[in-house]
Structures are given as C-alpha cells and as structure tokens.
C-alpha positions in Angstrom: 84.0 164.7 32.3 83.1 162.0 29.7 80.5 160.1 31.8 77.8 158.0 30.2 77.4 158.3 26.4 74.0 159.0 24.9 75.1 159.7 21.3 74.1 157.6 18.3 76.9 155.6 16.7 76.7 153.9 13.3 79.0 151.0 14.2 77.8 148.8 11.3 78.7 151.4 8.7 82.2 151.9 10.4 82.7 148.2 10.6 82.2 147.9 6.8 83.7 151.1 5.6 86.8 151.5 7.8 87.6 148.0 9.0 86.4 146.1 5.8 84.4 143.5 7.7 80.8 142.5 6.9 79.6 141.4 10.3 80.4 141.4 14.0 81.5 138.3 15.6 79.4 137.1 18.6 79.4 139.5 21.5 81.6 142.1 19.7 78.6 144.5 19.2 77.6 144.1 22.9 81.2 144.9 24.1 81.5 147.9 21.8 78.0 149.2 22.9 79.0 148.9 26.6 82.2 150.9 26.3 80.5 153.6 24.1 77.9 153.9 26.9 80.8 154.8 29.3 80.8 151.5 31.1 83.9 149.7 32.5 84.4 146.4 30.6 86.2 143.2 31.3 86.5 141.0 28.2 88.0 137.5 28.2 87.9 135.7 24.8 90.0 133.4 22.8 92.7 134.6 20.4 90.4 134.5 17.3 87.6 136.6 18.9 88.8 140.0 17.6 89.3 141.7 20.9 91.2 144.7 19.4 88.3 145.7 17.3 86.3 146.3 20.6 88.4 149.3 21.4 89.6 150.3 17.9 86.1 150.8 16.4 84.8 152.9 19.4 87.9 155.0 19.1 87.0 155.8 15.4 83.3 156.7 16.1 83.6 158.2 19.5 84.7 161.7 20.6 88.2 162.0 22.1 91.3 159.8 22.3 91.6 156.2 23.4 94.8 155.2 25.2 95.8 151.6 24.6 98.3 150.0 27.1 100.1 147.0 25.6 103.1 145.0 26.8 104.7 144.0 23.5 106.3 146.2 20.9 105.6 143.8 18.1 101.9 143.7 19.0 101.7 147.6 19.1 103.7 148.1 15.9 101.7 145.6 14.0 98.3 147.1 15.0 99.5 150.6 14.3 100.6 149.6 10.8 97.2 148.0 10.1 95.2 151.0 11.5 97.2 153.4 9.4 96.4 151.4 6.3 92.8 152.0 7.2 93.5 155.8 7.4 92.9 155.9 11.1 94.9 158.5 13.1 97.0 156.3 15.4 100.3 156.8 17.1 102.6 154.9 19.5 105.2 155.8 22.0 107.7 153.1 22.8 111.4 152.4 22.7 111.4 152.5 18.9 109.7 155.8 18.6 112.0 158.5 17.3 112.5 161.8 19.1 110.8 163.7 16.3 107.7 161.5 16.3 107.5 161.7 20.1 107.7 165.5 20.0 104.9 165.6 17.5 102.7 163.3 19.6 103.4 165.4 22.7 102.4 168.6 20.9 99.2 166.9 19.8 98.3 166.0 23.4 99.4 169.3 25.0 96.7 171.2 23.0 94.1 169.2 24.9 92.2 168.4 21.7 94.3 165.7 20.1 93.7 164.7 16.5 95.0 161.2 17.4 92.2 158.6 17.8 94.3 155.8 19.4 97.6 156.1 21.2 99.5 152.9 22.0 101.9 153.0 25.0 103.7 150.6 27.3 102.7 150.2 31.0 106.2 151.6 31.9 105.5 154.8 30.0 102.3 155.3 31.9 104.3 155.6 35.1 106.0 158.7 33.9 104.8 162.0 35.5 105.3 163.8 32.2 102.9 161.5 30.4 100.4 161.7 33.2 100.5 165.5 33.1 99.7 165.3 29.4 96.7 163.0 30.1 95.4 165.5 32.7 95.4 168.2 30.1 93.4 166.0 27.7 91.0 165.0 30.5 90.4 168.6 31.5 89.1 169.2 28.0 86.8 166.2 28.2 88.6 164.3 25.4 90.0 161.3 27.3 87.6 158.8 25.8 88.7 155.5 27.4 91.7 153.4 28.6 92.1 150.0 27.1 94.4 147.5 28.9 95.4 144.8 26.4 96.9 141.5 27.7 95.4 142.3 31.1 96.6 139.1 32.7 100.0 140.8 32.9 98.5 142.8 35.8 98.2 139.8 38.1 101.0 138.3 40.1 99.2 135.0 39.4 99.2 135.6 35.6 101.7 133.9 33.3 103.3 137.1 32.0 103.3 139.3 35.1 104.7 142.8 34.5 105.2 144.8 37.7 104.5 148.1 35.9 101.0 146.9 35.1 100.2 147.1 38.8 100.5 150.9 38.7 97.6 151.2 36.3 95.2 151.8 39.2 96.3 155.4 38.8 93.8 155.8 35.9 90.7 155.0 38.0 91.9 157.1 40.8 92.8 160.1 38.7 90.1 159.8 36.0 87.2 158.0 37.8 84.6 158.7 35.1 86.8 157.5 32.1 85.8 154.0 31.1 88.4 151.3 31.4 88.4 148.2 29.2 90.6 145.2 30.1 91.1 142.4 27.6 92.8 139.0 27.8 92.6 135.5 26.4 94.1 133.7 29.3 92.9 134.2 32.9 91.8 131.8 35.6 89.2 132.9 38.2 92.0 134.0 40.5 93.7 136.1 37.8 90.4 137.7 36.9 89.8 138.8 40.5 93.3 140.2 40.7 92.9 142.2 37.5 89.6 143.8 38.7 91.0 144.6 42.2 94.3 146.0 41.0 92.6 148.3 38.5 90.2 149.6 41.2 87.2 148.5 39.2 83.7 148.1 40.8 82.7 144.5 40.2 79.0 145.4 40.9 78.9 147.7 37.9 81.6 146.2 35.7 80.3 144.8 32.4 81.7 141.3 32.3 82.0 139.4 29.0 83.6 136.0 29.0 83.5 133.8 25.9 84.0 130.1 25.9 87.5 128.7 25.6 86.2 126.3 23.0 87.8 126.4 19.5 86.0 123.6 17.8 87.8 124.1 14.5 91.2 123.3 16.2 92.4 119.7 16.4 94.6 119.3 19.6 97.2 116.5 19.5 100.0 115.4 21.8 102.9 113.5 20.2 105.0 111.7 22.6 108.8 111.6 22.4 112.0 110.9 24.4 115.6 112.2 24.2 116.7 109.1 22.4 114.6 110.0 19.3 114.7 112.9 16.9 111.1 114.0 16.3 112.1 116.0 13.3 111.4 113.1 10.8 107.9 112.8 12.3 107.1 116.4 11.6 108.7 116.4 8.2 106.6 113.4 7.2 103.5 115.0 8.4 104.0 118.3 6.6 105.0 116.6 3.4 101.9 114.4 3.6 99.8 117.6 4.1 101.3 119.2 1.1 100.7 116.1 -1.0 97.0 116.0 0.0 96.5 119.6 -0.9 98.2 119.1 -4.3 96.1 116.1 -5.1 92.8 117.9 -4.4 92.2 119.2 -8.0 89.0 120.9 -7.1 90.6 122.9 -4.3 93.6 123.8 -6.3 91.4 125.1 -9.1 89.4 127.2 -6.6 92.5 128.7 -5.0 94.1 129.4 -8.3 91.0 131.3 -9.4 91.5 133.5 -6.2 95.2 134.0 -7.0 96.2 132.1 -3.9 99.1 129.8 -3.6 98.2 126.1 -3.6 101.4 124.2 -2.6 102.3 124.8 1.0 100.4 125.6 4.3 101.1 128.4 6.6 102.1 127.6 10.2 104.1 128.4 13.3 106.6 126.2 15.2 107.4 127.4 18.7 110.7 126.5 20.4 112.0 127.5 23.8 115.5 128.2 22.8 117.0 130.4 20.1 119.5 127.8 18.9 116.7 125.4 18.3 114.8 128.1 16.4 117.6 128.7 13.9 118.6 125.1 13.6 115.1 123.8 12.9 114.4 126.6 10.3 117.7 125.6 8.6 116.8 121.9 8.6 113.3 122.6 7.1 114.8 124.8 4.3 117.3 122.0 3.5 114.3 119.7 3.0 112.5 122.1 0.7 110.1 123.7 3.3 110.0 127.5 3.3 110.9 128.3 6.9 112.3 131.4 8.6 113.6 131.8 12.2 112.2 134.6 14.4 113.6 135.6 17.8 114.8 138.7 19.7 118.5 138.0 19.0 118.1 138.4 15.2 118.7 141.7 13.5 115.5 143.9 13.3 115.6 143.9 9.5 115.7 140.1 9.4 112.8 139.7 11.8 110.8 142.3 9.9 111.4 140.6 6.6 110.4 137.2 8.1 107.2 138.6 9.6 106.2 140.5 6.5 106.9 137.6 4.2 104.9 135.2 6.4 101.9 137.5 6.8 101.8 138.2 3.0 102.1 134.4 2.2 105.2 134.9 0.0 107.0 131.8 -1.4 109.6 130.6 1.0 107.9 132.1 4.1 105.4 129.4 4.8 106.6 128.4 8.3 107.9 130.7 11.1 110.0 129.0 13.7 109.8 131.3 16.6 110.4 131.7 20.3 107.4 132.5 22.5 105.3 135.6 22.1 105.6 135.6 18.3 102.2 136.2 16.7 100.5 138.3 19.4 98.3 140.9 17.8 99.1 139.7 14.3 95.9 139.5 12.2 96.7 136.5 10.0 93.7 134.2 9.6 95.0 131.4 7.5 97.5 129.7 10.0 96.8 126.1 9.4 99.0 124.6 12.1 100.8 125.6 15.3 103.5 123.2 16.6 105.2 123.3 20.0 108.6 121.6 19.7 108.9 121.3 23.4 106.5 121.7 26.3 105.8 125.4 26.7 106.5 127.4 29.9 102.9 127.5 31.0 99.3 126.3 30.3 98.2 129.8 29.5 101.1 130.2 27.1 100.3 127.0 25.3 96.6 127.9 24.9 97.4 131.4 23.7 100.0 130.3 21.2 97.9 127.3 19.9 95.0 129.7 19.5 96.8 131.6 16.7 95.8 128.7 14.4 92.5 128.8 12.5 91.4 132.4 13.2 89.3 132.1 10.0 87.3 129.3 11.5 88.6 126.6 9.2 90.1 123.3 10.4 93.6 123.7 11.8 95.9 121.5 13.9 97.8 122.2 17.1 100.5 119.7 17.8 102.5 119.5 21.1 105.6 117.3 21.1 105.9 116.1 24.7 108.7 114.3 26.5 109.3 113.9 30.2 112.9 115.1 29.8 111.5 118.5 28.6 109.6 118.8 31.9 112.8 118.4 33.8 114.4 121.1 31.7 111.5 123.4 32.1 111.5 122.9 35.9 115.2 123.6 36.0 114.8 126.8 33.9 112.0 127.9 36.1 114.1 127.4 39.3 117.1 129.1 37.7 115.1 132.2 36.8 113.6 132.3 40.3 117.1 132.2 41.9 118.0 135.4 40.0 115.1 137.3 41.5 115.4 139.5 44.6 114.7 137.8 47.9 113.9 141.0 49.7 112.2 144.3 48.9 108.9 145.3 47.4 109.1 143.0 44.4 110.1 139.9 46.3 106.6 138.8 47.3 105.2 139.3 43.8 108.1 137.3 42.3 107.4 134.6 44.8 103.8 134.3 43.8 104.7 134.4 40.2 107.1 131.5 40.7 104.4 129.5 42.5 101.9 130.1 39.7 104.5 129.0 37.1 105.0 125.7 38.9 101.3 125.1 39.2 100.7 126.1 35.6 103.5 123.8 34.3 102.2 120.9 36.4 98.7 121.5 34.9 100.2 121.4 31.4 102.1 118.2 32.2 98.8 116.6 33.4 97.2 117.7 30.1 100.0 116.0 28.1 99.9 112.9 30.2 96.1 112.5 30.1 94.7 109.6 28.0 91.2 109.6 29.5 89.5 112.8 28.5 88.9 115.2 25.6 91.6 117.8 25.1 89.1 120.5 24.7 87.5 119.5 28.0 90.9 119.6 29.7 91.6 123.1 28.5 88.1 124.2 29.5 88.5 122.8 33.0 91.8 124.7 33.6 90.1 128.0 32.8 86.9 127.2 34.7 84.8 126.9 31.6 82.0 124.4 32.2 80.0 125.0 29.0 82.1 123.3 26.2 80.3 121.5 23.4 81.3 117.9 22.6 84.5 117.6 20.6 83.7 116.3 17.1 86.8 114.1 16.8 88.9 117.3 17.1 91.5 115.9 19.4 93.7 112.8 19.6 91.7 111.2 22.5 88.3 111.6 20.8 89.6 110.4 17.5 91.2 107.2 18.8 91.7 106.8 22.6 93.2 103.3 22.3 95.8 104.4 19.8 96.7 107.4 22.1 97.3 105.1 25.1 99.4 102.8 22.9 101.6 105.6 21.6 102.2 106.9 25.1 103.3 103.5 26.4 105.6 103.0 23.4 107.3 106.4 23.1 107.5 108.1 26.5 110.7 107.6 28.4 110.2 105.1 31.3 110.5 107.6 34.1 108.7 107.7 37.5 106.0 110.2 36.9 105.2 110.6 40.6 108.7 111.9 41.4 108.3 114.7 38.8 105.1 115.8 40.4 106.6 115.8 43.8 109.6 117.8 42.6 107.3 120.5 41.3 105.3 120.4 44.5 108.5 121.0 46.4 109.4 124.0 44.4 105.9 125.5 44.6 105.2 125.0 48.3 107.8 123.5 50.6 111.0 125.3 49.6 109.4 128.7 49.2 106.9 129.4 51.9 103.9 131.3 50.4 
C-alpha cells in the first residue's frame, strides 16, 4: 500500500504554475512535505494560514486520489470551483450533486485508477457501505493517496460545531492503516485536540503536529458596548461612512488603486447576525443609506445567495457588505475583507475567533468589531437551553449532546468574560483561551491597548446595569448543576 514516500516533488514549481502563488507561507512547506512522506498530520492554524493548500498541492503532485472530508456544502463548492479554474481534476459528492455527475464519479472510482485528483465528500457520505466499497477498490490498486479531514474540530464532542457523523471517521485508519490522514482546524482547545487524535485512531507518538500561533497582529479587535434601549445601527453607519471618507480623501491611495483598476470608494466586509430577520433588515437599512449590502442566509433562494456571494467575492459595485448568519465565509478565498462585525454576541468563543479571522487574510490592517450587550447574553443562554431541550435524553447520542451542551455553556461564558474584560489585551485573551502562550505584544491593535481608560469609561456608560454575577451563576447552573456530567 502507499506507505512512506521517497519520490521527488517540485512543490515550488507547482505552487507558482498551478496555484499562482509566489511563496509558501510559514510552515506550509513543512506540512506539505510531511504528508508527501506518508506521515499522519495534525494542523491547527488561523483562518488566514492557507490550510487547504496543504492537501490541495500534494494531491496535484502526488500519485493517486486525495479524499477531502468537509462539513459544509458552501465550503466544498467554493473550493471545487477555484480548483477547476486552475485546471485541477476535482469532484464533489454532496446533496447538490446530480445523478449524472455522481454516476460519472462512481465509474471513475470503480476502475481503481481514478483520474480525479481530489474528491470532496461529506462525513455522512463516508458512512455509506457503497462508498467504502469504492474506496477499497482504489486502495487495492495503491491509489488512495491520503484522507484530509477539514474543520476537524467537528469530530470532538467538546468542539463548537460537533457533527456525530465525524466520529465514524476512525474507519479510515482501521481499514486503510498505511494511508496518511491529515486533520485541519483553526479552532481547537487542548481538550478538543486530544479528542480529535483519539477519535481518528492516530498514534500521537508518530503524528506530525503543527500548531501555529493564534496571533493575527494585523487585526484590530474592539468591543463596542450597547444595551436594549439603544439602536447601535447609527454607530456602525457613522463608522463606515467615516472609513469611506478617509479612503476617498487619500489622493495617493486612490491614484494607486485606480492604476490597478481597483475600486476606491467602499470597503469590503462581513456583518454577522444570529437571526435571519436581522440579517435581511440590516442589509435593507444599509442599502437605504447608500451602502452596498446583501443578505445571505440559508432561507434565501439558492440563486440569490449565489449572486450575493459571487458579487461580493468579485468586488462588484453594490456588493461591498455581506450581512450573513454564522458559517458564511468558510473556505472562501477572499483576501481583502477589511472588517468583520458581530451584531450580537456569537454562539461560542471558537465561532467568534473563526469568523473574525476572515478579515485581513492579505496581512493588511483590518478591524473586528463585536457589539456586546448583556441582554444578548441572556438571549444566547435561552437559545442554548431551548436547543438542548430538543435533543434526545436517552440513547447513543444523548451523552454526546450533553457534553456538547456543557461545552457551549463554557465557551459562551469565556466569550462573555472576553467582552467584559477591561484589564488585558484582546489578543492575549484569545491566546489564553486556546492555550497559546507565545503571543507577541499587541501594537495598539485592540481597544484596551489603544486606550484602556476610554474602554473602561465606555463600558460604565453604555452597558445595561445588570448584576453580572447572576448571569455567570445562571450559566454555571446550566453547565453543571442541572445536567449532571
């Protein structure tokens, strides 16, 4: 079977010729070399790192097919589209795949020598006996190159986007022990990392472990306090108009952008809301005030979502801001996102970090704003409890759902503490949550480092006068007392 690789691969040539990039980012070359040598790899890196290249490039230069397991259709379809533009043989099997396309892919696999270099599938599809039979055929011909598990935190019951079907992926190491596995994530605590490795059946003594710092020094983190009595829309509108005015007044920058045929008026960004109604209402308000904004959520027609996404990625006029529910942006290779705004407190610390990380992928200065009110915490806690009440209390999945609920409570509490903090650098707070001790000093890239006294004053003036301790106790009750773990 595949085993250890000894072949020579010209990865630099492939990087330039196929992927159109001049240089590798830090550690990318090492990760690629490890998987090409047949090693199992764990990679944890921030959103801007370029994790997908670490399995896409090996799939192009290596012999055989790479199976990519991904949890989101939008992520899969976006990457497939980009790879096809680069003339890479790539396919996907998911709920949107037509019967004709699926039959063609099946025929390619059945021959044992597939022409497809990368095949994107969902974890649920990997559970099907029919698909596993096809993989055995490919494996018997020594052409199953590697298994890449994207968004690997979904494996863990303690991860923020747990998917039960991910836990069945231990099948690959049992059935194909010498096929290298690569697991990739941006958001995993120490506990989640251990769970990923154990669940996949990987040997921690031989696993090649790559963990990049959580630090994104080009991102400016800011918490803006609010309460239910105020509408924070005017605050955001004033900020984005001031941003546009500064850009327009910078004659030198305008001239430079015009020479590159780039637009010079507006800035590209994402606003995340928890609810669909807020998503559509906010996009409508922005458009009425002259800001090019489009809504994006699962309840919209597919054609409308596809148009909004394409217009935003291509920087078309009128598509400057996407107002979206969570998960939008995963796997989308758009580097010039200058701001990410959370309209309410997100569901988890991991979700906040992952979504905020979609800003500034080009390394240029970008801002991440979180509007925080204690009333939103109450709503988030109630939603979490309501969702948990719908879950089974008995059976095989009950224990996993229980642990997931506990984690959600702990993660939300950590995010509340992040928002309430007025005594520490935001970058340090994020690093502490993920167990990252080596974070360089923040160069005034957060509201606390920029002006700690002003931060304290804004908090005292704008937060609703609610007993903070009672909220913490309420979360503690949900996480421990009421549900025995």
